[in-house]
C-alpha positions as a printed NumPy array, in Angstrom:
array([[ -0.316, -14.096, -30.29 ],
       [ -1.189, -16.713, -27.597],
       [ -1.743, -20.387, -28.191],
       [ -5.287, -21.654, -28.651],
       [ -6.641, -23.813, -25.839],
       [ -8.521, -26.99 , -26.603],
       [-10.32 , -29.315, -24.241],
       [ -9.163, -32.89 , -24.934],
       [ -9.997, -36.266, -23.478],
       [ -6.627, -37.98 , -23.11 ],
       [ -6.076, -41.676, -22.371],
       [ -4.313, -42.656, -19.163],
       [ -2.642, -45.883, -18.128],
       [ -2.818, -46.59 , -14.389],
       [ -0.816, -49.272, -12.625],
       [ -0.214, -50.023,  -8.965],
       [  3.498, -50.717,  -8.495],
       [  5.248, -53.106,  -6.1  ],
       [  5.522, -50.353,  -3.459],
       [  1.762, -49.732,  -3.547],
       [  2.042, -46.424,  -5.427],
       [ -0.251, -45.602,  -8.311],
       [  1.726, -44.846, -11.47 ],
       [ -0.157, -42.892, -14.144],
       [  1.012, -42.288, -17.704],
       [ -0.487, -40.358, -20.593],
       [  0.889, -42.372, -23.54 ],
       [ -0.024, -39.682, -26.07 ],
       [  2.556, -37.265, -24.628],
       [  6.283, -37.885, -24.424],
       [  7.61 , -38.091, -20.853],
       [  4.162, -37.677, -19.314],
       [  3.939, -39.806, -16.177],
       [  3.713, -39.425, -12.41 ],
       [  2.701, -41.308,  -9.285],
       [  0.747, -40.911,  -6.084],
       [  0.026, -42.716,  -2.829],
       [ -3.668, -42.885,  -3.769],
       [ -5.402, -43.04 ,  -7.119],
       [ -6.931, -39.595,  -6.497],
       [ -3.498, -38.125,  -5.759],
       [ -1.993, -39.743,  -8.869],
       [ -4.813, -38.41 , -11.077],
       [ -4.406, -34.92 ,  -9.623],
       [ -0.663, -35.118, -10.264],
       [ -1.101, -36.225, -13.887],
       [ -3.247, -33.151, -14.567],
       [ -0.297, -30.966, -13.557],
       [  2.181, -33.058, -15.551],
       [ -0.031, -32.942, -18.662],
       [ -0.072, -29.14 , -18.427],
       [  3.734, -29.065, -18.234],
       [  4.262, -31.64 , -20.989],
       [  1.858, -29.781, -23.287],
       [  4.216, -26.792, -23.206],
       [  6.973, -28.778, -24.953],
       [  7.108, -28.233, -28.72 ],
       [  7.11 , -31.956, -29.577],
       [  3.986, -32.537, -27.492],
       [  2.237, -29.392, -28.804],
       [  2.557, -30.82 , -32.32 ],
       [  1.066, -34.131, -31.153],
       [ -1.831, -32.393, -29.419],
       [ -2.649, -30.193, -32.422],
       [ -3.295, -33.326, -34.49 ],
       [ -4.699, -35.553, -31.743],
       [ -8.221, -36.94 , -32.023],
       [ -9.453, -39.359, -29.334],
       [-10.578, -41.983, -31.85 ],
       [ -6.945, -42.329, -32.977],
       [ -6.022, -44.114, -29.736],
       [ -6.77 , -47.721, -28.876],
       [ -5.613, -49.991, -26.087],
       [ -4.774, -53.658, -26.569],
       [ -3.307, -56.356, -24.368],
       [ -1.556, -59.584, -25.254],
       [ -0.669, -62.659, -23.281],
       [  2.927, -63.712, -23.691],
       [  5.063, -66.438, -22.168],
       [  8.307, -64.969, -20.818],
       [ 11.129, -66.185, -18.606],
       [ 11.129, -64.448, -15.243]])
């Protein structure tokens, strides 16, 4: 019997790195990140990576129980030595 498909809205973190590349991560899924020269390219790439990561057993378990309201994003300001 095949796996059921579900349409999910997943959170993404996007950051432009020091080389000018866009780095995209889906924090809900383990090991789910990629990059691209443009934001559009990075977002296209993360779609492919999400599909691959969703095939891993650990991530399938997470996705079965995932509900968008269970995710929140917070930032803090911290003084650090650099």
